[in-house]
C-alpha positions in Angstrom: -65.6 -37.7 99.1 -68.4 -39.6 97.4 -71.8 -39.4 99.1 -74.2 -42.3 98.4 -76.8 -43.5 100.9 -76.5 -47.1 99.5 -72.9 -47.4 100.7 -72.3 -49.2 104.0 -69.0 -49.4 105.9 -68.7 -53.1 105.2 -69.2 -52.7 101.4 -66.5 -52.9 98.7 -66.2 -49.9 96.4 -64.3 -50.4 93.2 -63.1 -47.3 91.3 -61.9 -47.2 87.7 -60.4 -44.4 85.6 -63.1 -44.1 83.0 -61.8 -41.3 80.7 -59.9 -38.0 80.3 -56.3 -37.6 81.4 -53.5 -40.1 81.1 -54.8 -43.6 81.5 -52.7 -45.8 83.8 -51.1 -42.8 85.5 -53.1 -43.0 88.7 -53.7 -45.4 91.7 -56.9 -45.3 93.6 -57.7 -46.2 97.2 -61.2 -46.3 98.7 -62.3 -46.1 102.3 -66.1 -46.8 102.5 -68.2 -45.6 105.4 -71.9 -45.4 106.2 -73.4 -43.3 103.4 -70.1 -42.3 101.8 -66.7 -43.3 100.6 -63.5 -41.4 100.5 -61.6 -41.9 97.2 -57.8 -41.1 97.2 -56.2 -40.6 93.8 -52.4 -40.8 93.5 -50.3 -39.9 90.5 -47.8 -42.7 89.8 -46.6 -41.2 86.5 -43.1 -39.6 86.3 -44.5 -36.3 85.2 -46.4 -33.9 87.3 -50.1 -34.3 86.2 -53.0 -32.0 87.1 -55.7 -33.4 84.9 -59.5 -33.5 85.5 -60.0 -37.3 85.3 -63.4 -39.0 85.1 -64.0 -41.9 87.4 -66.6 -44.7 87.5 -67.4 -46.8 90.5 -69.4 -49.8 91.6 -70.6 -50.7 95.1 -70.5 -54.4 96.0 -72.7 -55.1 99.0 -70.7 -57.1 101.5 -70.8 -58.2 105.2 -68.1 -59.0 107.6 -68.5 -62.3 109.4 
């Protein structure tokens, strides 16, 4: 869970695998909420991986109309 007071439930949070671990071996899903976002990481590699990966994120302010 990522806690950040700037995140609103209507925002778009983009996550990228920045470094460490096997690049391209993971998929990410993000569920933003008021003041936080839950980031789910899924291993899509054929091998069982248990790496400590480094993520970077950006919050795009958005509204639902």
